[in-house]
Phi, psi and omega in degrees: 000319180296320174308310177300315179298320190289322171300326179293323184292320188288324175298324178295319180296314189293312187296331175289346181246034187298315183297312179300323182290320177300313179293328179289320184299317184298313182298316179301317178295321176295324180288319181298318181300323184281313194261330182222070183267013179226145161237168186267126184223149175267118186212160170287132183228167173273118177236112193244128169264116172263124185238119181264121166293119179251018184285167195284345176288346181287351185263002177291136185257092179216024182229156184246124178231118179057043181073014179237137174281130189227170180274156183306325184294314184293321178299315181292329178292317180294316176294320172296317174298319174295330178288322172295316182296322183278002181270147180282157170308137179103354179271138176255151174222149168229162189228132168223173177227147177247139179207143175054265183228013191217172177231130181248128179286140173258330171203164177279174178301131187233140175285147193289314184290317182280344180237022185311304189297323180291321182298307194290325183288325181292323180292323180298332184268000177303119182199164190294349176274008175281340180290147183257345184202160176288176180066149165227130178237093189306322181296321178286333178296330177291329175291317176307319182291327177297313177297319184294321172307308184299318186297341184284340170067028180187133178310141176218167162264119189257127180248116189252101178279118192200161176259352176086000193270112182269160168202117004284156185293152184287141175221194181286332183279321184257004180302129177274130179276131184244019184298339182260012170289118186264350194263007188307320181290341183259359196255132175228128172274122176255105174286130185236127182130158185280173182262353185254143181295138178220152173286156183259123176291145182241140187233153177275178180298342179266011175066035174251142180289125177240005178138208178240157183291140173274144176302333187247021176305147183298321186286330181054039192258041175303129182082012177221176178284319180092146193288347177306328187269012172275346177229091190304332181300330184285001171273010174239098008283181177301159183298155181296122177247169176302130177279342182205159181312320173296343187261002186289141176280134178253145187218148177216167169299122178266079191279330175298313186296320182291322176299321179293314171304324183291312182298315183297326185254002181084020186265204179224155172239139171214149186272130178282097183241129177289061179224154191302325184304316179297313181286335176290320179299320179290322186293329190266007168301152179288146174309139196253342186220163175242108181238157167276117179227171182281133176236126183284125171248023172305323180292321176304313181294315187288331190288317180298317181298308185293333171292328182281341176296309176285346176297339183290349190251009184298318174301323177288331173292322177295318182295327173295322180296319178298316179301319181295317176292330178284000000 
């Protein structure tokens, strides 16, 4: 009997302070929304490996951005940055570069919101001087991309940004067999560049423009660094450039070749356009991996707090309804 009386007294004490308890609960929920808005859950996520062709043909200026003619490299950086900016929290990105015949990873998958500055800064510093050797063989790069893909230890969507300009040009003799490439369903070639032939600017090791690549350059490294840049002392005098307009090595987006490669490995090709359709194409790809990642529950805390505020007025509402019924 005493226990029942005690419970009644406790309930009356709580009831008399009904509003205070509700407001305290609201404050606690708001604090949780501010300081602990996430929980760890295993969920399907978009995991994207971005690979940039950093060969010298990507310095050719034949694409337009905000009404200004820019290089393919700058355009690639812009597309990558916009993809990162438009991705929801919980999306993962890794970054690699292609040069010569291989791909090098710059960093492993990072969650976009927690590491936004790191990802965007790495993209902003992509440039041709990251190349380690002359010539560029896209078909060999596909195999290099497959190795980089395997090193992620998690499924990913692979976006390979390139103009498809190979040096030396692919032919029946040097064509590489890609039958053993197993990542075709995960791979998308993103074509960057114009459809008209343009000259390729040539720079010295200090990144100073010295002219245009010559069509008869010994390195024949259109789309590549060229062996000259393996030894910066050979930049004095500056590297050999085209002596006249007719002597310039010309380059364009090799869209047909990239489509052939995509078909050969069972992948996809898309033209890299700074338009909603391009970003929508990437975003609509199915989640590629399952990670234990932070899931925001801030919305839940805020919704509960919002629901409790009008609940504080419930006794007054009941009293008003009783008075109306009477």
